[in-house]
N, C-alpha and C positions, 0 to 999 in steps of 0.2 A: 248725169252727164248730158250735155247738149247733143242734139241729133245732127246738127250742121255746124260747120266752121267756115267763116269768111276769111279768105286769105286776100289781103289788100296789098297790091304792089304800088306803093306810094310813088316810086320812081317813075312809073308810067303815067301817073295821074297828071292831067293837064288843067285841072280845076274848072272844067266846063260846067259842073253842077248838075249834069243830067241825072245822076243817081239820086241826089238830094231832092230833085224836083219830083221824082216818082216815088221816093221812099224817104220823106223828110223825118220820119220817126226814128231812123237808124243812121242816116247820113247827113253830115253837116259840113258846111264850108268853114275851113279853119285856115286863115291866111290865104294863100294862093292855091291850096289843095283842099280836097274833100277828104273826110275821114269817117270811118264807121264808128258809131257810138258803142256798138256791141258786136263782137265777132263770134260769140258762142250763141247759137240759136236753137230753140226747140221747134220753131216753125219758121219757114222761109218768108211767108207773107210777101211783101213787096220787094224783098231783097233779090229774088230771082229776076224780077223786072229790072232792077238797078243793074244787075250783072249784064243782062242782055242789051241794055241801052248804052252802056259805057263804050264810047267810040274807040278807046285804046286798049280795051281788055284788061283793065287794072283790077278787076274783081273776079275772084274765083270762089266757088262754093263747093266744099267737099262734104260728103256724108260721113259721119263718125261711125265707127264699128260698134 
C-alpha cells in the first residue's frame, strides 16, 4: 500500500502549470488543466513542492494509515 495519496481538485485547477514545472515527473498539462500521473505514492519527492506552489490549492496530499 502506498504511503501517500494525492487528492487533486480538478475544478480548482487554472492550468498555470506551476506544479508541472517543479514536478514534471508526476504532473502534466492535459488540455487546459494539469493532472497527476500517479496519485498513490511511496515517496513525496517533488509532489510536496507542487502542492505548496499551486496558487489555487488544487493539490492535497494525505498520509495513508
